[in-house]
N, C-alpha and C positions, 0 to 999 in steps of 0.2 A: 623762641625757635622761629626760623624763617620758613614760612609755609606757602606753597603754591596751591591755590584753591581752583580745582577744575570746575568751571561753571558752565553747565550745559544749557542754562536758560530755563530750567525747571525749578520747582519749589524746593525739592530735596537738596540740590546743590547750593541753592541760595541760602538755606538755613545752615547748611554745613559750613559755608564760608562765614556766615554771621557768627556762628558759635566759635569758629577759630579766632575771629577778631576778639570776641568777648573773653576768650581764654588768654588774651594778651600776646598772641603770636603776631609776628610781622608778616602780614598776609598780602599776597598779590593774586589777583584773579586772572584766569586765562580761559578763553573759550577755544575749543578745537574746531577748526573749519575742516570738515571731513568730506564734504561734497565737492566734486569736480565741476559742479555747476553753481557758481556763487549766488545766482538769483533764485535758487530753489526755495519755495515757500512750503510751509506746513500745510498738509491736507487733513483737515479735521484734527484729530489727535494722533495721527499716524506719524511715524518718523521722528527724528530728532536732529539736532545740530544743523538746523536750517537758518536762513538769514534772520527770520523772526526770533529764533532762539538766541542768536548772537546779540540782537538788540535788547532782548529781555535781560540777558546776563549783564550787559553793559549798564543798564538802568540800575540793577541791584548793586553792582559794584560802586556806582556813583553814590548810592544811598549809604553804603558802608564806608565811603571815602577811602577806598583802596585803589591802587593802580590796577588797570585792566588792559589786557592784550588779547589779540586773536592770533593764534598760531595755525599756520596752514600745514595740516598733516594729510591733505587729500591724496597725495601721491602714495604715501606710506599706507594709508587706509585702503586704497585701491589694490595695492600689491599684496598686503598682508591679510585683508579681510574679504574684499570683493572677489579678487582673483582666486583666493583660496576657496571661497564658497562655490565658485564655478567649477574649479578643479575637483572638489569633493563630489559634487553632483555628477560630474562626468565619469567619475570612478564608482558610481553606484552607491554613494554614501549620502546621508542626510546631515549636513553640518549645522553647528550652532554658531552663527556669526557673532553673537554677543560674547561668547567665550573667547573667540579669537580677538575681538576688539579689546576686551579687558586684558588679555594676555599680551598682545603685541602693540597696542596703541596706548591705552590709558596707563598701563603699568609696566611698559617696557620703553617705548619711544618717549612718552611724556615724562616718565620718572627719570629716565636716563638724562634727558635734557635738563630737567629740574636740578638734579644733583650736580651736573656739570656747571650749572649757573650759580651754584652755591646754596640752593635750598636744602633744608633738612628733611622735609616731608611733603607729600602731596595729599591734599584733603579732597575727598569726594563725598557725594550724597548717597552712598550705598548703605543699605540696612544690613549691617554686619558689625561685629565687634572684634577687636584685637585685644586679647588678654595675655598676660605674662604666664609662662609655665613656671614650674618650681625652680628651674635654673635660670629664669629670666628670659628665655627664648620666646619671641612673640608667637601666639597661637591664633588662628582664625576661628571664630565662633559664629553661630547663627545670631541674627539680630533679635532684639527683644520682641518686636512685632513679628510673629511667625507668619502672619498673612502677607507681610511685605518683605520677609527675609530674602536677601540676595546673596547669601554666602555661597549658594550653588554656582553662580556665574563668576565668583571670585576664587573658586577652587583651583584655578590655574596659577595662583600667586605663589611665589617661592618665599622661603624664610627671609632672604635678603631683601625682597621687595616689601614684605610685611613690615620690616623694620623701619621703612620710610613711608608708611601709609597711615593716614588718619581717617577715621569714619565717625565724624562728630555726631551724627544722628543715629548711629547704630543701636544705642541704648534707649531710643525714644519708645514710648509706650505704643504709639500708633501713628499712622499717616495723618489721622485727624489732628493729632497733637501738633504735628509739623505744620499743617495748614493753618491751624489756629495761631501758632507762633508767627507765621508769615503775615497773617492778618494784623496781629498786634504791632508788628514792625512796619506795617504799611507797604509791604512788598506787593507790586502789581501782579506777581505770579502766584499769589496765594491760592487762587482757585483754578489755576491753569491745568487742563487735563493732562493725565500721564500719556506719554508716548507709548506706542505698542507696535507690534509687527516688526518687520525688517526695515531698518531706516533707509536703505538704498533701494527698496522696492516700495515706494510710498503708496501705490494703489493696491498693494497686497496680492497681486496676481503673480505668484512665483513662477508658475508654469509658463505663462506668456513671456515673462522676463528671461527665463532660462532658454526658451526656444530661440530667442534672439541672440543668445550667447554661445550655445553649444550646437554643433551640427547634429541634426536629428535624422535617424534612420528608422523607417518603419520596420516593425518586427512582430513577433508572435506573443500572445498572451496564453499561458498554459496553466493547467491545474497541476496538482502534486503528482499525478500519474503521467504527466507529460502530454495529455490530450490538448489539442489546440481549441481554444474557446473564442478567439478573436484576434484582432490586430491592434497595435498601438502605433502612434506617430513617432515615438521616441522613448526608450525605456528610462532614460535618465531623468525624466520629469516625474516619475512615480516614486513613491516612498512607502516603506513598510507600514502597514496599518491603514493605508488609504482605502476608502470604500467607494467614494463617488468618482464619477468620470472615468470608469475603467474601460468602457467601450466593449463590454462582453456581449457576444451575439447569442450565446446559448445559456438559458437559465439553469441554475443548479437543480439537481434532481429533487431535493427537499424544499425548494423554493426559497431558501434562506439566502441573504446577501453574501457576497464573497469579498474578501479583503486581499490587499497585496501582501504576500508572504515574503517575497524576495525579488531583487532586481539584479540581473546579471548583465553588466555593461559590455562584457566581452562577447557573449552569445547574443546580446541585444534582446533578451527575453524578460518577461515579467511573469512571475508565478503567483497565482491567486489560490485562495482556499477559504474554508470556513473560519469564523471568528475564533473558535477554540484552538485553531492551529497557530494563532498568534502568541499563545502563552509560551514563555521561555523561562527556564530556571538556571541556566548556566551562561555566563558571559565571559568574553575575553577582551581586554582593553589594551591598547597601545598608546604611545606618547605619554607614558605615566610620569606624573610629577607629584611632589610632596609639599604641602603647605606647612613645612616643619620637617624635623628628622623623620625618616621612614620608621614605622613602628619596629622596635627592636625585637618584638616577640613574633614577628611575621616570618614564616619560613617559605620554602619552595614546594611544599606539598599541601594537600588539603588538610591532612592531619596536623601539620605544623602552622596552619593559617591562623587567622584571628577572627573573632566574632565582632561584628560591627553592623552598621546600617549603610545601605546604598540607595542613592537617589539618582534617577535617570533623566529627570526633567526639572526645569526651574521651579515649577509649582506642583510637582508630584510628591506624594507621601514617601518618606524613606521606608525601606523594607529591611528586616533582619537578614543578614548574609554572612557567609564564610568567605574570607578573602585570603589569597596567597599569591606568591610571586612566581614568575617564570621568565624565560628568555625567548624573545621572538626571533624567528628565522626569516630572513628576507628572500631566500632562494627556494621557497617551497614549490615543488612541481605541481602543475595544475591538477593532476589526478590523485595526488597524495591526500590522505586523511589523517586526522589526529583526534584527540578526545572530544573536540568540538565539531567533528564532522568534516565534510568536504570543504576544501579551501577554494574560495573565489579568488582568482589571481588579481589582486589589487596591489598597488604600491604599498609596502609595509616597512616603515623605518625601523632600523635596528634599535635595540634598547630593551629596557625592562618592561614586562607586561604584567597586567593584573588579571588573575583568574578569579571568578566570582561564582558562588553558588548561593542563590537566594532561597529563603524558606517559603516565600509566597510567590507564585508565578507572576511575571511581569508581562504586559501586553503591548504590542506595537513597538517593539524595540528595533531600531534601525541602526545599521552600521553608520558611524559618523557622529552619533549622539555621544554626549559626555556622561559618564557616570562618576559621581562624586561620593567619596567614602567618608562617613562620619562615625565618631564615637560620642554619643550624646549630642551636645551642641557643637562639638569641635570638628572642624574639617581636617581630615588627615591628608587627603590628596585627591587626585582625579586621574582618569584615563579616557581615551577616546574608544568607544566600543567598535571592535572590528568584526566580531562574530558573536552569535547567540544561538542557543538551541534549547529544545525541551528534551530532557533525558528519556522520558517515557516514550515519546514519539520517535526519538532517534533509535 
């Protein structure tokens, strides 16, 4: 099989490429240049896809004796990931750029080009597994090392994409095993630190970065009763669950800290309240996609929904939930309400939506986050959270 190995310059993708070679595949290595500043250097262990990472990937490819190329996807990355990140924050959402990168760059733009060039599959260093269903359809499952499992960020993959994906290290027992193998092979990246945070914000200061990209307007910080507690420099730099840097002038009556409960980009207001007000048990998701056929036993009412688990962050624990389908309306008037409460007038694409009721309250759920639906280790699909509420408080 002709395999294109996506080599980020880290240890995981290095071992993935090596195992693809060991499996007898015809392997070609490729590094994606995503930064529009080619001289960008890694800062500590922050970021990825830097010039240093490209060099590390090249060295490993040479040791494996496979062809190696660098593909410039910087323009596509800016449009599909960076610009999307800015637009989501401008609309009061908290996006996950890693989900967008996997969806639109690594497993759309890259995979499309690979197939057009005659490759059968793309291999990456993700900790996840692709297993066949009873009818042979590929299913996405959690990786063997649950501490490193990355199935959450792959929840956007479609069945057509899964059919052309290889995750050679998905069944590895642990990251320590992968590093040990890299050491045995003599790879210089064996002990290279993992990258973290948002790759295009290497200093980690998201607020400062957004302030330079989105026009900011001062506005009011209010409590749940609408009383003014202070002012902010720009509502779109706040996110649900935030505690620090709120700029509140009046302390709470009970002396307890307050948290961001909501951001309204239209009214330019930030609503804050006690920690217990962050608890939600009902979610609505848009931009729904399935990592395989949609569950045949899922209906359009709660009674005809399915029991499963929902995960709302990459490293969060999944919680038991009831999930069912609905149809989103894109022309909801500002004052209208529905079962999830008042509608914040944000752009909402047409299509299938996911309605979720969790058995255990979730905290700090922000519009724009991704919820991934599981049955056991299998990923069923995902949706972007658009609204959330607590039934009792509502």
